[in-house]
Backbone as CSV, one residue per row, in Angstrom:
resi,resn,N_x,N_y,N_z,CA_x,CA_y,CA_z,C_x,C_y,C_z
1,UNK,81.258,0.402,109.588,80.188,-0.601,108.836,81.252,-0.702,107.420
2,UNK,81.041,-2.322,106.899,81.466,-2.062,105.676,80.358,-2.564,104.712
3,UNK,81.015,-1.679,103.151,79.806,-2.298,102.932,80.161,-3.077,101.850
4,UNK,79.302,-4.465,100.957,80.009,-5.139,99.666,80.945,-4.409,98.624
5,UNK,82.101,-4.671,98.171,82.421,-3.874,97.277,81.847,-3.903,95.776
6,UNK,81.988,-3.064,95.335,81.119,-3.536,93.910,81.948,-4.125,93.020
7,UNK,81.773,-4.819,91.516,83.053,-5.133,90.778,83.552,-3.771,90.001
8,UNK,82.947,-2.435,89.758,83.363,-1.953,89.347,84.056,-0.230,90.622
9,UNK,84.378,0.659,90.043,84.657,2.007,91.331,83.309,2.612,91.027
10,UNK,82.662,3.222,92.102,81.560,4.049,92.222,82.179,5.288,91.708
11,UNK,81.239,5.932,90.660,81.785,6.916,89.733,81.259,7.466,90.083
12,UNK,82.089,9.170,90.283,81.292,10.319,90.927,81.382,11.760,90.233
13,UNK,80.337,12.387,89.238,80.086,12.932,88.357,80.050,14.537,88.899
14,UNK,80.888,15.079,88.443,81.308,16.226,88.829,82.007,17.471,87.854
15,UNK,81.613,18.804,88.060,82.362,19.822,87.505,84.018,19.573,87.293
16,UNK,84.517,20.216,86.715,85.728,20.709,86.529,86.620,21.712,88.071
17,UNK,85.568,22.408,88.202,86.611,23.505,88.786,87.244,23.122,90.227
18,UNK,88.406,24.005,90.777,88.234,23.162,92.011,87.868,23.138,93.095
19,UNK,86.507,24.091,93.107,85.687,24.292,94.123,85.134,22.581,94.018
20,UNK,84.594,22.520,92.836,83.377,21.274,92.704,84.115,20.209,92.612
21,UNK,85.539,20.471,92.312,86.387,19.123,92.481,86.727,18.742,94.544
22,UNK,86.358,20.117,94.812,86.816,19.767,96.295,85.685,19.046,96.585
23,UNK,84.242,19.443,96.135,82.832,19.267,97.312,83.122,17.243,96.571
24,UNK,83.585,16.931,95.131,83.629,15.460,94.952,84.469,14.587,95.874
25,UNK,85.484,15.884,96.386,86.420,14.588,97.523,85.468,14.829,98.199
26,UNK,84.978,15.576,99.038,84.651,15.496,100.115,83.174,14.208,100.560
27,UNK,82.445,14.350,99.063,81.900,12.958,99.218,82.523,11.689,99.120
28,UNK,83.464,11.523,98.541,84.044,10.602,98.311,84.272,10.153,99.919
29,UNK,85.056,11.189,100.637,85.919,10.951,101.586,84.918,10.406,102.769
30,UNK,83.427,10.582,102.843,82.471,10.518,103.864,81.953,8.954,103.629
31,UNK,81.855,9.285,101.990,81.633,7.732,101.593,82.427,6.118,101.880
32,UNK,84.138,6.696,102.261,84.988,5.615,102.321,84.911,5.827,104.295
33,UNK,84.309,7.060,105.085,84.211,6.296,106.305,83.042,5.974,106.774
34,UNK,82.089,6.068,105.692,80.541,5.290,106.315,80.332,3.970,105.933
35,UNK,81.409,3.307,105.043,81.248,2.097,104.536,82.585,1.506,104.800
36,UNK,83.531,1.768,104.937,85.054,1.566,105.055,85.810,0.986,103.800
37,UNK,85.265,2.066,102.815,85.407,1.756,101.563,87.269,2.035,101.290
38,UNK,87.883,1.575,100.776,89.483,1.949,100.688,89.541,3.191,99.144
39,UNK,90.568,4.401,99.193,90.363,5.187,98.125,90.082,4.723,96.433
40,UNK,90.424,3.455,96.115,90.755,3.105,95.096,89.150,2.523,94.591
41,UNK,88.017,2.715,95.881,87.052,1.983,94.681,85.821,3.459,94.419
42,UNK,86.620,4.541,94.345,86.328,5.591,93.633,86.842,6.022,92.989
43,UNK,85.964,6.488,91.311,86.582,7.175,90.889,85.624,8.554,90.291
44,UNK,86.296,9.517,90.002,85.942,11.472,89.644,86.128,11.169,88.706
45,UNK,84.871,11.520,87.908,84.758,11.825,86.817,84.550,13.078,86.353
46,UNK,85.526,13.998,85.365,85.106,15.370,85.556,84.341,15.600,83.846
47,UNK,83.145,16.491,84.575,82.569,16.604,82.975,82.202,18.050,82.665
48,UNK,82.088,18.595,81.734,82.767,20.316,81.586,81.204,20.664,81.226
49,UNK,80.682,21.163,81.621,79.097,21.733,81.256,79.375,23.000,80.363
50,UNK,77.962,23.563,80.003,77.751,24.277,79.003,78.178,26.335,79.841
51,UNK,77.780,25.944,81.323,77.931,27.246,82.001,79.547,26.911,82.172
52,UNK,80.206,26.233,82.206,81.742,26.176,82.208,82.646,26.881,80.795
53,UNK,81.954,26.502,79.736,82.591,26.816,77.994,81.753,28.395,78.030
54,UNK,80.971,28.557,78.641,80.276,29.942,78.074,80.815,30.745,79.211
55,UNK,82.032,31.672,79.011,82.151,32.565,79.909,82.038,33.920,79.321
56,UNK,81.708,34.356,78.521,82.068,35.638,77.858,79.828,36.351,77.750
57,UNK,79.118,35.488,78.735,78.168,36.442,78.599,77.557,35.969,80.139
58,UNK,76.557,36.947,80.032,75.971,36.376,81.633,74.734,35.067,81.155
59,UNK,74.669,34.892,82.651,73.969,33.437,81.997,72.437,33.041,82.073
60,UNK,72.088,34.549,82.612,70.670,34.492,82.688,70.344,35.048,80.508
61,UNK,71.220,35.325,79.686,71.093,35.408,78.637,71.394,33.927,77.973
62,UNK,71.864,32.875,78.196,71.792,31.402,77.898,71.629,30.434,78.093
63,UNK,70.992,30.604,79.168,69.745,29.504,79.726,69.576,29.008,81.112
64,UNK,70.344,30.164,81.960,70.790,29.959,83.160,70.706,28.942,84.251
65,UNK,70.419,28.194,85.537,71.053,27.392,86.067,71.473,26.223,85.341
66,UNK,70.473,25.368,84.849,70.355,23.903,83.815,71.781,24.008,83.089
67,UNK,72.407,25.382,82.993,73.900,25.218,82.262,74.746,24.452,83.124
68,UNK,74.550,24.617,84.278,76.097,23.494,84.829,75.489,22.379,85.596
69,UNK,74.071,21.521,84.773,73.934,20.406,85.416,73.357,19.383,84.299
70,UNK,73.328,20.350,83.227,72.711,19.637,81.865,73.622,17.959,81.961
71,UNK,74.814,18.502,81.440,75.478,17.120,80.466,76.091,16.004,82.028
72,UNK,76.100,16.566,83.374,76.134,15.864,84.361,74.911,14.616,84.273
73,UNK,73.936,15.693,84.192,72.693,14.817,84.686,72.398,13.506,83.140
74,UNK,72.869,14.480,81.933,72.645,12.840,80.854,73.337,11.878,81.333
75,UNK,74.594,12.241,81.581,75.397,11.204,81.741,74.999,10.322,83.349
76,UNK,74.330,10.778,84.245,74.032,10.312,85.193,72.930,8.825,84.731
77,UNK,71.863,10.062,83.700,70.803,9.222,83.066,71.451,7.865,82.464
78,UNK,72.667,8.229,81.814,73.022,7.269,80.591,73.798,5.926,81.334
79,UNK,74.146,6.023,82.713,74.818,5.158,83.298,76.369,5.361,82.997
80,UNK,76.736,6.463,82.871,78.401,6.378,82.523,78.683,7.191,84.029
81,UNK,77.971,7.948,84.644,78.633,7.945,86.330,76.773,7.339,87.282
82,UNK,77.585,7.123,88.158,76.569,6.547,89.772,76.135,7.768,90.504
83,UNK,76.587,8.684,90.727,76.337,9.739,91.407,76.548,11.219,91.310
84,UNK,76.265,12.280,90.948,76.518,13.742,90.971,76.287,14.601,91.653
85,UNK,77.415,14.918,92.308,77.758,16.032,93.157,77.739,17.598,92.762
86,UNK,76.325,18.272,93.584,76.058,19.964,93.053,76.458,20.729,94.174
87,UNK,76.704,22.359,93.560,76.282,22.968,94.661,75.254,23.221,94.396
88,UNK,74.127,23.062,95.463,72.822,23.003,95.777,72.298,24.800,94.922
89,UNK,73.239,25.548,95.016,72.455,26.716,95.082,72.398,27.058,93.585
90,UNK,72.625,25.808,92.753,73.417,25.893,91.555,72.307,25.318,90.522
91,UNK,70.953,24.097,91.206,70.298,23.237,90.880,68.563,23.894,91.353
92,UNK,68.338,23.689,89.611,66.943,24.150,89.650,66.098,23.185,90.531
93,UNK,64.977,23.535,90.310,63.910,22.802,91.996,63.100,21.717,90.804
94,UNK,63.368,21.456,89.796,63.150,20.294,89.546,64.234,19.675,88.423
95,UNK,64.045,18.521,89.135,64.794,17.481,88.198,64.768,16.707,87.106
96,UNK,65.029,16.355,86.291,65.093,15.325,85.172,64.295,14.053,85.648
97,UNK,63.089,13.380,84.950,62.387,12.613,84.951,63.593,10.887,85.011
98,UNK,63.652,10.413,86.540,64.293,9.196,86.417,65.714,9.757,87.172
99,UNK,65.389,11.224,87.883,66.463,11.287,88.645,66.050,12.125,90.416
100,UNK,66.435,11.885,90.979,66.125,12.240,92.512,67.545,13.326,93.216
101,UNK,67.156,13.892,94.050,67.821,14.711,94.923,68.071,14.943,96.152
102,UNK,68.246,14.091,96.624,67.588,13.117,97.980,68.528,13.446,99.359
103,UNK,70.089,13.682,98.764,70.626,13.784,100.003,71.709,15.110,99.815
104,UNK,71.640,15.235,101.348,72.845,16.571,101.327,73.391,17.020,102.549
105,UNK,75.006,16.913,101.754,75.892,17.056,103.273,75.560,18.043,104.108
106,UNK,76.097,18.042,105.648,75.824,19.185,106.505,76.434,20.614,105.404
107,UNK,75.009,21.618,106.135,75.330,23.036,105.663,76.929,23.712,106.302
108,UNK,77.109,24.166,104.872,78.623,25.167,105.513,78.296,25.947,105.515
109,UNK,79.250,26.794,105.841,78.978,28.879,106.418,78.165,28.989,104.971
110,UNK,76.942,29.694,105.517,75.584,30.242,103.958,76.103,31.738,103.730
111,UNK,77.469,32.148,104.615,77.080,33.569,104.364,78.341,34.452,102.663
112,UNK,77.946,35.161,102.491,78.588,35.688,101.384,79.642,37.093,101.970
113,UNK,80.589,36.342,101.207,82.297,37.077,101.741,82.168,38.089,100.500
114,UNK,82.528,39.523,101.237,82.633,40.954,100.576,84.306,40.599,100.751
115,UNK,84.897,40.454,99.877,86.588,40.746,99.209,86.748,41.664,98.335
116,UNK,87.981,42.767,99.208,88.257,43.794,98.728,89.644,43.903,99.203
117,UNK,90.357,44.558,97.934,91.938,45.304,98.312,91.749,46.607,99.080
118,UNK,90.909,47.436,98.761,90.533,48.636,99.076,89.155,49.618,100.092
119,UNK,88.981,48.390,100.516,87.355,48.561,101.337,87.223,47.378,102.140
120,UNK,86.924,47.844,103.659,86.875,46.662,104.255,84.963,46.395,104.497
121,UNK,83.882,46.940,103.428,82.771,46.291,103.818,82.099,47.323,102.777
122,UNK,80.823,47.221,102.522,80.498,47.580,100.725,79.523,49.030,101.266
123,UNK,79.774,49.955,102.379,79.868,51.221,102.790,80.884,51.823,102.772
124,UNK,82.009,50.975,102.858,83.130,52.179,102.614,83.880,52.304,101.818
125,UNK,83.304,51.384,100.434,83.477,51.794,99.192,83.083,52.976,98.322
126,UNK,84.311,53.654,98.197,83.760,55.182,97.297,82.838,54.766,96.202
127,UNK,82.560,56.533,96.311,81.361,56.221,95.201,81.816,56.269,93.962
128,UNK,80.741,55.381,92.988,81.327,55.109,91.755,82.719,53.756,91.669
129,UNK,83.010,52.873,92.604,83.852,52.027,92.661,83.161,51.085,91.972
130,UNK,83.542,50.320,91.210,83.672,49.228,89.813,83.603,47.847,91.281
131,UNK,82.340,47.264,90.916,82.161,46.036,92.036,82.148,44.822,91.261
132,UNK,82.301,43.838,90.553,82.596,42.460,89.702,81.204,41.276,90.503
133,UNK,80.484,40.969,89.881,79.959,40.107,90.113,78.662,39.278,88.912
134,UNK,78.772,37.827,89.062,77.952,37.415,88.271,76.622,37.332,88.493
135,UNK,76.515,37.527,89.919,75.250,37.097,90.264,73.985,37.839,90.197
136,UNK,72.971,37.700,89.438,71.860,38.743,89.398,71.750,39.469,91.266
137,UNK,71.446,38.128,91.845,70.815,38.636,93.264,71.999,39.720,93.822
138,UNK,73.463,38.938,94.225,74.568,40.284,94.302,74.142,41.481,93.811
139,UNK,74.063,41.106,92.409,74.202,42.653,92.100,72.753,43.804,92.035
140,UNK,71.720,42.817,92.394,70.242,43.675,92.898,70.525,44.078,94.334
141,UNK,70.768,42.963,94.959,71.516,43.740,96.736,71.755,44.922,96.659
142,UNK,73.045,44.681,96.014,73.815,45.933,95.944,73.846,47.137,95.465
143,UNK,72.972,47.261,94.762,72.175,48.451,93.946,71.292,48.770,94.448
144,UNK,70.492,48.307,95.793,69.699,48.899,96.478,69.828,49.302,97.388
145,UNK,71.070,48.892,98.306,71.762,49.850,99.060,72.715,50.877,98.626
146,UNK,73.509,50.579,97.496,74.756,51.541,96.955,73.997,51.518,95.555
147,UNK,73.490,52.033,94.906,73.527,52.228,93.715,73.880,53.566,92.839
148,UNK,74.781,53.836,93.674,75.834,54.548,93.141,77.165,53.933,92.673
149,UNK,77.640,52.494,92.734,78.699,51.850,92.230,78.048,51.513,91.434
150,UNK,79.082,51.020,90.857,79.321,50.601,89.020,79.466,48.886,89.305
151,UNK,78.774,48.170,89.042,78.811,46.636,89.021,79.037,46.305,87.710
152,UNK,79.737,45.504,87.656,80.249,44.681,86.451,80.245,43.466,86.053
153,UNK,80.289,42.715,85.110,80.293,41.152,84.946,81.707,40.539,85.545
154,UNK,81.233,39.449,85.985,82.254,38.654,86.425,82.505,37.009,87.117
155,UNK,82.673,36.537,85.936,82.533,35.453,85.627,83.343,34.817,85.830
156,UNK,83.552,33.274,86.224,84.412,32.609,86.098,84.767,31.930,87.675
157,UNK,84.930,31.013,87.987,85.421,30.270,89.107,85.754,31.175,89.837
158,UNK,86.621,30.491,91.907,87.278,31.389,92.391,88.359,32.174,91.873
159,UNK,89.430,30.986,91.748,90.291,31.759,91.521,90.335,32.575,90.433
160,UNK,89.577,32.014,89.108,89.523,33.405,88.273,89.124,34.620,88.363
161,UNK,87.839,34.847,89.433,87.745,35.792,90.085,88.499,37.036,91.294
162,UNK,89.505,35.935,91.776,89.897,36.335,92.079,91.301,36.948,91.427
163,UNK,91.375,36.400,90.465,92.357,37.030,89.899,92.341,38.276,89.275
164,UNK,90.830,38.936,88.625,90.263,39.679,87.987,90.465,41.031,88.944
165,UNK,90.467,40.334,90.358,90.351,41.329,91.285,91.809,42.046,91.367
166,UNK,92.840,40.914,91.416,93.741,41.719,91.779,94.701,42.114,90.409
167,UNK,94.081,41.643,89.153,94.326,42.493,88.152,94.157,43.826,88.056
168,UNK,92.856,44.528,89.180,92.013,45.703,89.121,90.724,45.955,88.434
169,UNK,90.565,44.687,88.091,89.316,45.014,86.876,87.979,45.285,87.879
170,UNK,88.333,45.328,88.697,86.981,45.879,90.010,87.755,46.065,91.433
171,UNK,87.271,46.978,92.419,87.697,46.986,93.815,87.395,45.814,94.475
172,UNK,86.078,45.108,93.916,85.762,44.572,95.152,84.976,43.177,94.404
173,UNK,84.531,42.073,95.118,83.624,41.392,94.289,83.344,40.382,95.729
174,UNK,82.042,39.793,95.437,82.015,38.848,96.714,82.068,37.431,96.351
175,UNK,81.952,36.381,96.935,82.139,34.993,97.332,81.497,34.228,98.390
176,UNK,81.377,32.647,97.952,80.605,32.364,99.045,81.634,31.978,99.755
177,UNK,81.521,32.143,101.296,81.959,31.555,102.265,82.282,30.508,102.629
178,UNK,81.180,29.284,101.863,81.197,28.079,101.781,82.741,26.940,100.822
179,UNK,82.699,28.172,99.900,83.294,27.639,99.239,84.653,28.249,99.330
180,UNK,85.062,29.171,99.853,86.180,29.635,100.419,86.705,28.669,100.839
181,UNK,85.525,28.443,102.716,86.503,27.757,103.496,86.455,25.923,102.681
182,UNK,85.635,25.878,101.918,86.059,24.149,101.232,87.358,23.635,100.479
183,UNK,87.541,25.347,100.011,89.269,25.438,99.505,90.152,25.926,100.390
184,UNK,89.550,26.125,101.464,90.926,26.564,102.847,91.160,27.793,102.677
185,UNK,90.368,28.627,101.958,90.840,30.543,101.645,90.489,30.821,102.386
186,UNK,89.741,30.641,103.505,88.818,31.627,104.166,89.041,32.892,104.257
187,UNK,90.188,32.646,104.612,91.324,34.073,105.195,91.592,35.148,104.301
188,UNK,91.186,34.924,102.885,90.510,35.595,101.408,89.219,36.998,101.757
189,UNK,88.233,36.223,102.408,87.460,37.226,102.504,87.883,38.151,103.884
190,UNK,87.572,39.689,102.839,88.053,40.853,103.489,87.044,40.816,104.903
191,UNK,85.630,40.032,104.306,84.269,39.778,105.633,83.533,39.305,105.163
192,UNK,82.996,38.516,106.126,81.510,37.453,105.763,80.418,38.678,106.326
193,UNK,79.379,38.348,105.456,78.107,39.234,106.023,77.147,38.595,106.337
194,UNK,76.757,39.091,107.423,75.727,38.212,107.962,74.218,38.211,107.004
195,UNK,73.771,37.423,107.367,72.367,37.612,106.465,71.057,38.376,106.947
196,UNK,71.293,39.291,107.814,70.478,40.349,108.269,71.007,41.488,107.262
197,UNK,72.422,41.681,106.702,72.927,42.519,105.973,72.134,42.271,104.637
198,UNK,72.718,41.118,104.208,72.659,40.528,102.612,72.170,39.177,102.949
199,UNK,70.902,38.819,102.116,70.150,36.988,102.621,71.361,36.531,101.467
200,UNK,71.681,35.233,102.055,72.131,34.288,100.784,71.467,33.883,99.632
201,UNK,71.970,33.382,98.660,71.327,32.391,97.465,70.576,31.421,98.724
202,UNK,69.462,31.054,97.727,68.716,29.730,98.856,69.702,28.660,98.038
203,UNK,69.621,27.574,99.511,70.465,26.626,99.184,71.682,26.973,100.046
204,UNK,72.170,28.078,99.437,74.301,28.278,99.674,74.519,27.530,100.676
205,UNK,75.759,26.976,100.430,76.192,26.240,101.238,76.094,24.365,101.631
206,UNK,74.945,24.217,100.373,74.910,23.036,100.415,75.537,22.216,99.245
207,UNK,75.855,21.246,99.909,76.194,20.215,98.676,75.332,19.329,98.304
208,UNK,75.064,18.990,97.069,73.696,17.729,97.271,74.147,16.847,96.352
209,UNK,73.677,15.736,96.411,73.752,14.697,95.537,72.602,14.064,94.766
210,UNK,73.222,13.568,93.702,72.400,13.237,92.915,71.909,11.856,92.585
211,UNK,71.451,11.171,92.209,71.264,9.650,91.652,70.111,9.163,91.048
212,UNK,70.236,8.232,90.421,68.733,7.364,89.688,67.926,7.287,90.592
213,UNK,66.743,7.550,90.503,65.450,7.566,91.086,65.050,5.584,91.248
214,UNK,65.704,4.484,90.606,65.411,3.617,90.609,66.604,2.474,91.023
215,UNK,67.955,3.755,91.668,69.044,2.786,91.773,69.276,2.613,93.348
216,UNK,68.434,1.416,93.960,68.001,1.076,95.113,69.535,1.041,96.214
217,UNK,70.734,0.267,95.072,71.816,0.262,96.130,72.779,1.708,96.030
218,UNK,72.392,2.518,95.065,73.165,3.696,95.520,72.482,4.449,96.578
219,UNK,70.856,4.123,96.497,70.195,4.852,98.098,70.749,4.293,98.781
220,UNK,71.079,3.274,98.930,71.464,2.582,100.420,72.851,3.233,100.634
221,UNK,73.843,3.321,99.824,74.951,4.162,99.852,75.153,4.914,100.898
222,UNK,74.001,6.363,99.983,73.679,7.494,100.477,72.957,8.068,101.781
223,UNK,72.701,6.803,102.367,71.587,7.148,103.548,72.789,7.943,104.787
224,UNK,73.355,7.056,104.915,74.704,7.809,106.026,74.703,8.966,105.978
225,UNK,74.836,9.349,104.565,75.756,10.371,104.049,74.759,12.031,104.494
226,UNK,73.310,11.633,104.634,72.414,12.631,104.796,72.585,13.452,105.560
227,UNK,72.142,14.987,105.564,71.926,15.365,107.400,70.635,15.860,107.170
228,UNK,69.724,15.686,108.422,68.681,15.270,108.518,68.169,16.851,108.340
229,UNK,68.830,17.948,109.190,68.593,19.032,109.650,68.941,19.954,108.321
230,UNK,69.784,20.042,107.685,69.734,20.626,106.089,69.072,20.347,105.409
231,UNK,68.513,18.653,105.343,67.526,18.830,104.288,66.579,19.807,104.741
232,UNK,65.449,19.441,105.855,64.553,20.440,106.939,64.614,22.202,105.983
233,UNK,65.958,22.359,106.239,66.134,23.714,105.461,66.157,23.981,104.090
234,UNK,66.466,22.758,103.338,66.549,22.944,101.861,65.342,22.557,101.700
235,UNK,63.788,22.040,102.309,63.228,21.721,101.754,61.916,22.841,101.249
236,UNK,62.440,24.162,103.282,61.154,25.388,103.128,62.264,26.228,101.772
237,UNK,63.472,26.596,101.658,63.671,27.179,100.692,63.761,26.651,99.162
238,UNK,63.890,25.491,99.038,63.347,25.209,97.991,62.139,25.579,97.334
239,UNK,61.076,25.325,98.141,59.680,25.965,98.180,59.524,26.881,97.743
240,UNK,59.761,27.511,98.245,60.084,28.757,98.426,60.888,29.415,97.133
241,UNK,61.739,29.010,96.220,62.312,29.235,95.403,61.737,28.441,94.271
242,UNK,60.948,27.538,93.957,60.412,26.753,93.202,58.971,27.858,92.691
243,UNK,58.192,28.204,94.060,56.347,29.065,93.929,57.421,30.526,93.414
244,UNK,58.665,30.904,93.526,58.549,32.294,92.953,59.351,31.894,91.207
245,UNK,59.593,30.780,90.974,59.620,30.161,89.553,61.133,30.726,89.798
246,UNK,62.023,30.565,90.636,63.579,31.276,90.496,64.301,30.781,89.268
247,UNK,64.840,31.448,89.007,66.053,30.554,87.945,67.475,32.148,88.071
248,UNK,68.111,32.145,87.117,68.800,32.908,86.865,68.835,34.497,86.858
249,UNK,67.471,34.607,86.152,66.999,35.939,85.598,66.161,36.467,86.566
250,UNK,65.744,35.946,88.029,65.425,36.401,88.718,66.379,36.703,90.423
251,UNK,66.269,38.006,90.863,67.063,38.164,92.056,66.428,37.588,93.332
252,UNK,66.674,36.046,93.839,65.736,36.419,94.744,66.992,35.379,95.561
253,UNK,66.712,36.096,97.271,67.440,35.504,98.080,66.767,34.795,99.227
254,UNK,67.194,33.593,100.234,66.034,33.376,101.418,67.219,32.855,102.045
255,UNK,67.002,32.340,103.112,67.006,31.657,104.235,66.080,31.274,105.554
256,UNK,66.463,29.318,105.579,66.031,29.433,106.573,66.628,28.407,107.543
257,UNK,66.387,28.613,108.812,66.943,28.413,110.073,66.235,27.656,110.976
258,UNK,66.707,26.666,111.758,65.666,25.875,112.555,66.271,26.372,113.885
259,UNK,65.297,26.792,114.497,64.699,27.269,116.117,63.677,26.472,116.749
260,UNK,65.161,25.155,117.394,64.062,24.419,118.491,63.575,23.460,117.718
261,UNK,62.216,23.560,117.561,61.335,22.763,116.960,60.555,23.531,115.911
262,UNK,60.951,25.071,115.825,60.453,25.625,114.408,61.409,25.617,113.910
263,UNK,60.980,26.450,112.443,61.451,26.689,111.156,61.683,28.255,110.839
264,UNK,62.580,28.890,110.978,62.607,30.747,110.826,63.002,30.766,109.420
265,UNK,62.220,31.417,108.355,62.385,31.651,106.906,62.244,33.214,106.879
266,UNK,63.421,33.623,106.115,63.187,35.328,106.124,64.113,34.999,104.562
267,UNK,63.085,35.801,103.139,62.990,35.400,102.299,62.522,36.866,101.317
268,UNK,63.354,37.562,100.038,63.458,38.528,99.471,63.325,38.706,97.876
269,UNK,63.084,39.219,97.352,62.768,39.308,95.992,62.984,40.902,95.316
270,UNK,63.922,41.022,94.357,63.798,42.301,94.350,63.894,42.848,92.758
271,UNK,63.823,44.063,92.588,64.068,44.273,91.083,65.449,44.250,90.280
272,UNK,65.713,43.534,89.072,67.028,43.693,88.794,67.981,44.817,88.932
273,UNK,66.925,45.939,88.411,68.232,47.248,88.621,67.923,47.412,90.675
274,UNK,67.916,47.082,91.541,68.212,46.815,92.707,66.729,48.179,93.302
275,UNK,65.964,48.509,92.465,65.283,49.926,92.718,64.390,49.647,94.338
276,UNK,64.072,48.541,94.077,62.706,48.140,95.014,62.932,46.486,95.336
277,UNK,62.723,45.987,97.002,62.946,45.112,97.179,61.600,44.666,98.240
278,UNK,61.055,43.270,98.403,59.875,42.949,98.268,60.515,41.961,99.695
279,UNK,60.267,41.942,100.934,60.770,40.886,101.836,59.566,40.708,102.632
280,UNK,59.901,39.085,103.508,59.097,39.049,104.226,60.143,37.844,105.124
281,UNK,58.769,36.899,106.249,59.643,36.259,107.021,58.250,35.059,107.804
282,UNK,58.354,34.356,107.336,57.440,33.181,108.348,58.661,32.406,109.322
283,UNK,57.172,31.881,110.353,58.124,30.824,111.474,56.627,29.901,111.637
284,UNK,57.407,28.925,111.847,55.982,27.758,112.186,56.862,26.554,112.645
285,UNK,56.191,25.361,112.882,56.738,23.995,113.125,57.695,23.541,111.800
286,UNK,58.866,22.446,112.124,59.799,22.128,111.085,58.926,21.503,110.027
287,UNK,58.138,21.068,110.281,57.269,19.933,109.208,56.201,20.380,108.472
288,UNK,56.304,21.626,108.901,55.736,22.475,107.604,56.495,23.486,107.013
289,UNK,58.061,23.298,106.478,58.489,24.292,105.738,58.643,24.127,104.807
290,UNK,58.037,22.941,104.014,57.511,23.352,102.353,56.432,24.249,101.812
291,UNK,55.812,24.011,103.318,53.981,25.069,103.415,54.644,26.371,103.480
292,UNK,55.282,26.456,104.388,55.933,28.083,104.776,56.379,28.298,103.613
293,UNK,57.531,28.139,103.296,58.621,28.820,101.791,57.283,28.833,100.707
294,UNK,56.317,27.969,100.328,55.582,28.260,99.294,54.620,29.710,99.816
295,UNK,53.918,29.582,101.135,53.122,30.613,101.635,53.851,32.419,101.138
296,UNK,55.299,32.013,101.704,55.966,33.202,101.483,55.984,33.908,100.304
297,UNK,56.315,33.147,98.973,56.613,33.427,98.281,55.684,33.696,97.573
298,UNK,53.410,33.599,97.795,52.804,33.826,97.124,52.535,35.236,97.813
299,UNK,52.899,35.835,98.665,52.903,37.095,99.498,52.974,37.461,98.705
300,UNK,54.962,37.273,98.553,55.362,38.317,97.827,55.306,38.733,96.432
301,UNK,55.112,37.574,95.511,54.305,37.877,94.314,53.414,38.614,94.703
302,UNK,52.357,38.659,95.028,50.716,39.271,95.193,51.506,40.996,95.491
303,UNK,52.490,40.789,96.036,53.169,42.666,96.472,53.511,43.188,95.128
304,UNK,53.966,42.412,93.906,54.464,42.175,93.288,53.536,42.988,91.650
305,UNK,54.120,44.489,91.486,53.442,44.717,89.832,53.840,43.656,89.113
306,UNK,53.330,43.913,87.213,53.807,43.141,86.463,54.972,43.160,85.879
307,UNK,55.525,44.515,86.063,56.887,44.979,85.530,58.245,44.825,86.539
308,UNK,58.008,44.001,87.800,58.533,44.016,89.014,60.014,43.577,88.541
309,UNK,59.843,42.204,87.768,60.930,41.381,87.442,61.897,41.315,86.250
310,UNK,61.012,42.831,85.351,61.417,43.042,84.106,62.657,43.815,84.038
311,UNK,63.701,43.315,83.051,65.049,44.186,82.711,64.781,45.559,82.630
312,UNK,65.345,46.632,82.693,65.868,48.015,81.933,66.259,48.406,81.544
């Protein structure tokens, strides 16, 4: 199918990390195939975000998830770019007025990757081993099962974190399998951790495409790219996240899986130090996904004492 070329290249906004660029390229390729457009019909615009600039402090101390989206969304609202490509696990649950996020590419592997040069699993790490991660979720999940480990801050893109591991700053780290696969680096994973052992971040493995809500032409262009099954999963997962007021300050994990005509949701929240975990699940019709996510979140919140999410 061919769609009339615009008089300008379609500008795709993205962060500048190798993974972010790979996601922008995947989006461009899918648009080329959907509309029979040539490569020159697109321009990938790299936008540095606050989250990229600030590398010396945990995200929870400087603003949370919005640090990876704010500058990109400002340029989208201002018309400097036409669409924005995001890792959905980095996205706040609400978009700025005038923007909408309703196109999701098919979900990649949602699992976490355990990466180590000295151990083949979490359980085989020696007592007191140093593990690097910038994820509060992974930190809390790890401390819940291995409180004897020394968990240290590990900021940076995939390549930076792997170099820190090679340099001996830690014995192990975690990465997303989806990111490794998109970078053709899946072999880096020592082992992919099944969700039964470590629930992933909500929306992990999903690329989302954001647009201006009043841009009907762009909405039409994006329609063939949207994966309905992924959208249904995210409706449930992001409702769970929103009801928990999820941010980089909250260790939350969850995964919704389509099983026939039903959706199976598992979710958990943890104390930041990993000392306690609340978990639950829901099974129901796919159409009730958002309601299920909200209901499970409220159930877990009702079990948590007022100090549950406080740092010690």
